[in-house]
C-alpha positions as CSV (number, residue, x, y, z in Angstrom):
1,M,0.0,0.0,0.0
2,S,1.3,3.5,-0.8
3,T,2.8,5.5,2.0
4,A,0.5,8.3,1.0
5,Y,-2.3,6.5,2.8
6,K,-0.6,5.8,6.1
7,A,-2.2,8.9,7.8
8,Y,-5.7,7.6,7.0
9,C,-7.6,5.1,9.2
10,Q,-6.6,1.5,9.2
11,V,-8.8,-1.4,10.4
12,G,-6.3,-2.0,13.3
13,D,-7.0,1.6,14.6
14,L,-10.4,0.3,15.8
15,A,-9.2,-3.0,17.3
16,D,-9.8,-1.6,20.8
17,A,-13.4,-0.8,19.9
18,Q,-14.4,-4.4,19.0
19,D,-15.9,-5.2,22.4
20,F,-17.6,-1.8,22.7
21,L,-19.2,-2.1,19.3
22,T,-20.2,-5.7,19.9
23,Q,-22.0,-4.7,23.1
24,I,-23.9,-2.0,21.2
25,R,-24.8,-4.4,18.4
26,H,-26.0,-7.1,20.7
27,Q,-28.0,-4.6,22.7
28,L,-29.8,-3.4,19.5
29,H,-30.3,-7.1,18.4
30,R,-31.9,-8.0,21.7
31,N,-34.2,-5.0,21.5
32,P,-35.4,-4.7,17.9
33,E,-37.9,-2.0,16.9
34,L,-40.1,-2.3,13.8
35,S,-40.5,0.4,11.2
36,F,-41.9,3.7,12.4
37,K,-41.4,2.6,16.1
38,E,-37.6,3.1,16.5
39,A,-37.9,5.5,19.5
40,A,-35.5,3.7,21.9
41,T,-33.0,3.0,19.1
42,A,-33.0,6.6,18.0
43,E,-32.6,7.9,21.5
44,M,-29.6,5.6,22.1
45,V,-28.0,6.8,18.8
46,A,-28.7,10.5,19.6
47,S,-27.3,10.1,23.2
48,R,-24.0,8.5,21.9
49,L,-23.6,11.2,19.2
50,T,-24.2,13.9,21.8
51,E,-21.6,12.3,24.1
52,W,-19.0,12.4,21.3
53,G,-19.6,16.1,20.5
54,Y,-21.9,16.0,17.5
55,E,-24.6,18.5,16.9
56,V,-27.7,16.2,17.0
57,T,-31.1,16.7,15.5
58,R,-33.8,14.3,16.5
59,N,-37.1,13.4,14.8
60,V,-36.1,14.0,11.2
61,G,-38.8,12.3,9.1
62,G,-40.1,10.4,12.1
63,H,-37.5,8.8,14.4
64,G,-34.6,9.8,12.2
65,V,-31.5,11.2,13.8
66,V,-28.8,13.3,12.1
67,G,-25.4,14.0,13.8
68,R,-23.4,16.8,12.3
69,M,-19.8,17.8,12.9
70,Q,-18.0,20.6,11.1
71,L,-14.2,21.0,11.4
72,G,-11.6,23.2,9.8
73,D,-12.3,25.5,6.9
74,G,-13.1,22.8,4.3
75,Q,-16.1,23.5,2.1
76,R,-17.0,20.0,1.2
77,K,-19.9,18.1,2.8
78,V,-20.5,14.4,3.0
79,S,-23.4,12.3,4.4
80,L,-23.3,8.7,5.5
81,R,-26.5,6.7,6.2
82,A,-27.4,3.7,8.3
83,D,-30.9,2.2,8.7
84,M,-32.2,1.3,12.2
85,D,-35.4,-0.7,11.9
86,A,-36.1,-4.4,12.4
87,L,-38.5,-6.9,10.7
88,P,-41.7,-8.7,11.9
89,I,-40.1,-12.1,12.1
90,L,-39.9,-14.6,15.0
91,E,-36.2,-15.2,15.5
92,A,-34.7,-18.7,15.3
93,S,-31.0,-17.9,15.2
94,G,-30.2,-19.6,18.5
95,V,-27.6,-16.9,19.4
96,Q,-27.3,-15.7,23.0
97,H,-28.2,-12.2,22.1
98,A,-31.4,-13.2,20.3
99,S,-34.4,-10.9,20.2
100,Q,-36.3,-10.4,23.4
101,V,-39.2,-9.0,21.5
102,A,-41.7,-11.6,20.4
103,G,-42.3,-11.5,16.6
104,A,-39.6,-8.9,15.9
105,M,-35.9,-9.4,15.0
106,H,-33.0,-7.8,13.1
107,A,-33.2,-10.2,10.2
108,C,-31.6,-7.7,7.8
109,G,-28.6,-6.5,9.8
110,H,-29.7,-3.0,10.4
111,D,-28.4,-3.4,14.0
112,G,-24.9,-4.0,12.4
113,H,-25.3,-1.0,10.0
114,T,-26.2,1.3,12.9
115,T,-23.3,0.0,15.0
116,M,-20.7,0.4,12.3
117,L,-21.7,4.0,11.7
118,L,-21.6,4.7,15.4
119,G,-18.1,3.2,15.5
120,A,-17.0,5.6,12.7
121,A,-18.7,8.5,14.5
122,R,-16.7,7.7,17.7
123,Q,-13.4,7.3,15.8
124,L,-13.9,10.5,13.8
125,A,-14.8,12.4,16.9
126,R,-11.6,11.1,18.6
127,T,-9.2,11.8,15.7
128,K,-10.9,14.8,14.1
129,Q,-8.9,14.2,10.9
130,F,-11.0,15.9,8.4
131,S,-11.8,19.4,7.2
132,G,-15.4,20.1,6.2
133,T,-18.9,18.9,7.2
134,L,-19.9,15.4,8.2
135,N,-23.6,14.4,8.4
136,L,-24.4,11.0,10.0
137,V,-27.9,10.0,8.9
138,F,-29.6,7.3,11.0
139,Q,-32.7,6.4,9.2
140,P,-35.9,4.8,10.4
141,A,-38.3,2.6,8.5
142,E,-36.2,1.3,5.6
143,E,-38.4,-1.7,5.7
144,G,-41.5,0.5,5.9
145,G,-42.7,0.0,2.2
146,R,-44.8,2.9,1.0
147,N,-43.6,6.3,2.3
148,S,-40.5,4.7,3.9
149,G,-37.9,6.4,6.1
150,A,-35.8,7.8,3.3
151,Q,-38.8,9.4,1.7
152,Q,-39.9,10.9,5.0
153,M,-36.5,12.3,5.8
154,I,-36.2,13.8,2.4
155,A,-39.7,15.3,2.7
156,D,-38.7,16.7,6.1
157,G,-35.9,18.7,4.4
158,L,-33.0,16.4,4.9
159,F,-30.9,17.8,2.1
160,E,-31.9,21.4,2.7
161,R,-31.2,21.2,6.4
162,F,-28.1,19.1,6.1
163,P,-26.6,19.8,2.7
164,C,-24.1,17.4,1.2
165,D,-22.0,17.0,-2.0
166,A,-22.5,13.2,-1.9
167,I,-24.2,10.5,0.2
168,F,-23.0,7.0,0.9
169,G,-24.5,3.9,2.4
170,L,-23.9,0.2,2.7
171,H,-25.7,-3.1,3.3
172,N,-24.3,-6.4,4.4
173,H,-24.3,-9.2,1.9
174,P,-24.7,-12.9,2.9
175,G,-22.9,-15.3,0.6
176,A,-19.8,-13.1,0.2
177,P,-16.8,-13.5,2.4
178,A,-16.9,-11.3,5.6
179,G,-15.0,-8.1,5.2
180,T,-15.3,-8.1,1.4
181,F,-16.5,-4.9,-0.2
182,L,-18.7,-5.1,-3.3
183,F,-19.3,-2.3,-5.8
184,G,-21.4,-1.6,-8.9
185,S,-21.7,1.6,-10.9
186,G,-25.0,2.6,-12.5
187,P,-28.2,0.6,-11.9
188,F,-27.2,-1.5,-8.9
189,M,-30.4,-2.5,-7.1
190,S,-33.8,-3.0,-8.6
191,A,-37.0,-1.0,-8.6
192,S,-39.6,-2.6,-6.4
193,D,-43.3,-2.5,-7.2
194,T,-46.2,-4.3,-5.4
195,V,-49.5,-5.6,-6.8
196,E,-52.5,-6.4,-4.7
197,I,-55.1,-8.5,-6.5
198,L,-58.6,-9.2,-5.2
199,I,-60.5,-11.8,-7.3
200,H,-64.3,-11.8,-6.9
201,G,-66.1,-15.0,-7.7
202,K,-69.4,-16.4,-6.6
203,G,-69.5,-18.4,-3.4
204,G,-71.3,-21.7,-3.0
205,H,-71.4,-25.3,-1.8
206,A,-68.3,-27.4,-2.4
207,A,-70.6,-30.2,-3.7
208,R,-72.2,-27.9,-6.3
209,P,-69.3,-26.1,-8.0
210,H,-71.2,-25.6,-11.2
211,L,-73.4,-23.1,-9.4
212,A,-70.5,-21.1,-8.2
213,V,-67.6,-19.1,-9.7
214,D,-64.6,-20.5,-7.8
215,P,-62.0,-17.7,-7.0
216,I,-59.5,-20.3,-5.8
217,L,-59.5,-22.1,-9.1
218,I,-59.0,-18.7,-10.8
219,A,-56.2,-17.8,-8.4
220,G,-54.4,-21.1,-8.9
221,S,-54.6,-20.8,-12.7
222,L,-53.4,-17.2,-12.4
223,V,-50.3,-18.2,-10.4
224,M,-49.1,-20.2,-13.4
225,A,-50.2,-17.7,-16.0
226,L,-48.2,-14.9,-14.3
227,Q,-45.0,-16.9,-14.9
228,S,-45.3,-16.1,-18.6
229,V,-44.9,-12.4,-18.1
230,V,-41.2,-12.4,-17.7
231,A,-40.6,-15.5,-19.8
232,R,-42.6,-14.3,-22.8
233,N,-43.0,-10.5,-22.5
234,I,-39.6,-9.2,-21.4
235,D,-36.5,-9.2,-23.5
236,P,-34.3,-12.1,-22.3
237,V,-31.2,-9.8,-21.9
238,Q,-33.1,-7.6,-19.4
239,T,-33.6,-8.5,-15.7
240,A,-37.1,-8.8,-14.3
241,V,-38.8,-10.7,-11.4
242,V,-42.4,-11.4,-10.7
243,T,-42.9,-13.2,-7.4
244,I,-46.3,-14.2,-5.8
245,G,-45.7,-13.7,-2.1
246,T,-49.3,-14.2,-0.7
247,L,-52.3,-16.2,-1.7
248,N,-55.3,-16.3,0.6
249,A,-58.8,-17.6,0.2
250,G,-61.5,-19.6,2.1
251,I,-62.0,-20.7,5.7
252,A,-63.8,-24.1,5.3
253,N,-63.2,-27.2,3.2
254,N,-66.8,-27.5,2.1
255,V,-67.3,-23.9,1.0
256,I,-66.4,-22.2,-2.2
257,P,-65.5,-18.6,-1.0
258,E,-66.6,-15.4,-2.5
259,S,-63.1,-14.0,-3.1
260,A,-59.4,-14.7,-3.2
261,S,-56.5,-12.3,-2.8
262,M,-52.9,-12.4,-4.1
263,G,-49.9,-10.2,-3.4
264,L,-47.1,-9.8,-5.9
265,S,-43.6,-8.3,-5.8
266,V,-42.3,-7.0,-9.1
267,R,-38.6,-6.1,-9.7
268,S,-36.9,-4.4,-12.7
269,F,-33.9,-2.2,-13.6
270,H,-35.1,-0.4,-16.7
271,P,-38.0,2.1,-17.1
272,A,-39.3,0.5,-20.2
273,V,-39.2,-2.9,-18.6
274,R,-41.0,-1.5,-15.6
275,D,-43.7,-0.1,-17.8
276,R,-44.1,-3.3,-19.7
277,L,-44.4,-5.4,-16.6
278,Q,-47.2,-3.2,-15.3
279,Q,-49.0,-3.3,-18.6
280,R,-48.8,-7.0,-19.1
281,I,-49.6,-8.0,-15.5
282,T,-52.6,-5.7,-15.5
283,E,-53.9,-6.9,-18.9
284,L,-53.2,-10.6,-18.1
285,V,-54.9,-10.5,-14.7
286,T,-58.0,-8.7,-15.9
287,Q,-58.5,-10.9,-18.9
288,H,-57.6,-14.1,-17.2
289,V,-60.1,-13.6,-14.4
290,A,-62.8,-12.5,-16.8
291,G,-62.2,-15.7,-18.8
292,Y,-63.3,-17.7,-15.7
293,G,-66.4,-15.6,-15.1
294,G,-64.9,-13.6,-12.2
295,T,-64.1,-9.9,-11.7
296,V,-61.0,-8.4,-10.2
297,E,-59.6,-5.3,-8.4
298,I,-56.0,-4.5,-9.0
299,D,-53.9,-2.1,-6.9
300,Y,-50.6,-1.7,-8.7
301,H,-48.2,0.5,-6.6
302,R,-44.8,1.7,-7.8
303,G,-42.4,1.5,-4.9
304,H,-38.7,2.3,-4.6
305,P,-37.0,3.3,-7.9
306,V,-33.9,1.7,-9.3
307,L,-30.9,2.5,-7.2
308,V,-28.4,4.1,-9.5
309,N,-24.9,4.6,-8.2
310,S,-23.0,7.6,-9.7
311,A,-19.8,6.7,-11.5
312,A,-17.4,9.1,-9.8
313,E,-18.6,8.4,-6.2
314,T,-18.6,4.6,-6.8
315,E,-15.0,4.7,-8.1
316,F,-14.0,6.9,-5.1
317,A,-15.7,4.5,-2.6
318,R,-14.1,1.5,-4.3
319,G,-10.7,3.1,-4.1
320,V,-11.2,3.7,-0.3
321,A,-12.0,0.0,0.2
322,E,-9.0,-1.1,-1.9
323,E,-6.7,1.1,0.2
324,L,-8.2,-0.3,3.4
325,V,-8.5,-4.1,2.8
326,G,-6.6,-4.6,-0.5
327,S,-7.7,-5.5,-4.0
328,E,-8.3,-9.2,-3.0
329,R,-11.2,-8.2,-0.7
330,T,-12.6,-5.6,-3.1
331,V,-15.0,-6.7,-5.9
332,A,-15.9,-4.4,-8.8
333,P,-17.9,-4.6,-10.8
334,F,-20.5,-6.5,-8.7
335,G,-24.2,-6.9,-9.3
336,P,-26.8,-5.9,-10.2
337,V,-28.8,-7.0,-7.1
338,T,-32.5,-7.8,-7.5
339,G,-33.3,-6.6,-4.0
340,S,-34.4,-3.0,-3.6
341,E,-33.5,-0.2,-1.2
342,D,-35.0,3.1,-0.3
343,F,-31.5,4.6,-0.4
344,A,-32.4,4.9,-4.1
345,H,-34.6,7.9,-3.2
346,Y,-31.5,9.8,-1.8
347,L,-29.7,9.1,-5.1
348,L,-32.4,10.9,-7.0
349,H,-31.4,14.1,-5.2
350,R,-27.6,13.7,-4.7
351,P,-24.8,11.7,-6.2
352,G,-23.5,8.9,-4.2
353,C,-22.8,5.2,-3.8
354,F,-24.5,2.3,-2.1
355,L,-22.2,-0.7,-1.6
356,R,-22.3,-4.2,-0.1
357,L,-20.2,-5.7,2.6
358,G,-19.9,-9.5,2.7
359,N,-21.5,-11.1,5.8
360,G,-19.9,-14.5,5.4
361,E,-20.2,-17.3,2.8
362,A,-22.3,-19.5,5.2
363,S,-24.5,-16.7,6.5
364,P,-28.2,-17.3,6.3
365,M,-30.0,-15.1,3.8
366,L,-31.5,-11.7,4.7
367,H,-35.1,-11.8,6.0
368,N,-34.5,-15.3,7.3
369,A,-35.3,-16.2,11.0
370,A,-31.8,-17.8,11.4
371,Y,-29.9,-14.7,10.2
372,D,-27.4,-12.8,12.3
373,F,-25.1,-9.9,11.5
374,N,-21.4,-10.9,11.5
375,D,-19.6,-9.1,14.3
376,A,-16.3,-9.5,12.6
377,N,-17.5,-6.7,10.2
378,L,-18.0,-4.1,13.0
379,T,-14.5,-2.7,13.1
380,V,-14.0,-3.3,9.3
381,G,-17.1,-1.3,8.5
382,A,-16.4,1.4,11.1
383,A,-12.8,1.8,9.7
384,Y,-14.2,2.0,6.2
385,W,-16.6,4.8,7.0
386,T,-13.9,6.6,8.9
387,R,-11.4,6.4,6.1
388,L,-14.0,7.4,3.5
389,V,-14.7,10.6,5.5
390,E,-11.0,11.4,5.9
391,R,-10.4,11.0,2.2
392,F,-13.6,12.8,1.1
393,L,-13.0,15.7,3.5
394,A,-9.2,15.8,3.2
395,P,-7.9,19.4,2.9
396,D,-6.8,18.8,-0.7
397,A,-9.7,16.6,-1.7
398,A,-11.5,19.1,-3.8
399,A,-8.4,19.6,-5.9
400,A,-7.6,15.9,-6.2
């Protein structure tokens, strides 16, 4: 590694913080809070930031917290974001620090994301090796769906109240080696749309199906018909996903119900593909149900947009990772990833980069009851954020 980087943060600089950060992460994991309910988590974050000398603003877009620190005469401004909310999942990880809240757990690693950013906040407050303005954005309700935390913070004036030249965020990535940084420029994570379908039939006796219009039969047939949308309506070189996540109907074996409901998740990376998916799903569902004698209500909601990483900021973020952990633990290009992220809304307003950090090759997948964030990443992630700020807000950074 070049001697020019020796002044910047190394992973070893945070070795003495491992136990401290692990304690924070386990505390958050034991006490998960669902989207829009992150009051205790937000208060803990705000208290720590205040203790370390940050100017703290609470209740930004709900339970959002922003810690601001300005040093020197640098004019550059950078924002880092971590999400704080948990998921409505009953934990089955078996770890000692498992959730103590029935039906809620940190199954996506937001406890780790929050802790890594707190670790960087602590280190940067200690070393004060930057010149400019740092905004630490602790966001609620990333899992909130419609009108999620990012949208609410933006609506509450995040970028007007805390201006920045660029914004960065990360997410852990099960399946990749722990401590490995993954980058992709351009469209990196998919748009996410949801479709709620309510099929109306005609209820009746199970022994006299000819006198009814069976919505379960219609729904079952529709499950298979929807598989043709991607296979036969989308260019094979484009990426698209249509997943049926819910199917509900009936309460008794001998009753044909009046209705059946289905819930779809639709993913895409290109505006034309997104439009085509909506067109074909709507047409197919309407005509398919009618062909069986039923009627249907369709609520097609466009959710998070495609997450598009800007080229310059992605290359900068990649370079910081390579300096920190070496080229053998830096993967670029990586992706695209068919999951979605409300960080995409920030990137509609400011340039930036959203990256991935390997959580371990044997790690259970995200949103799985057996998942747990890898504590080995805590100091690695904290060191990465520290170094990124030091590099972005270096006295000569604007001229570099």
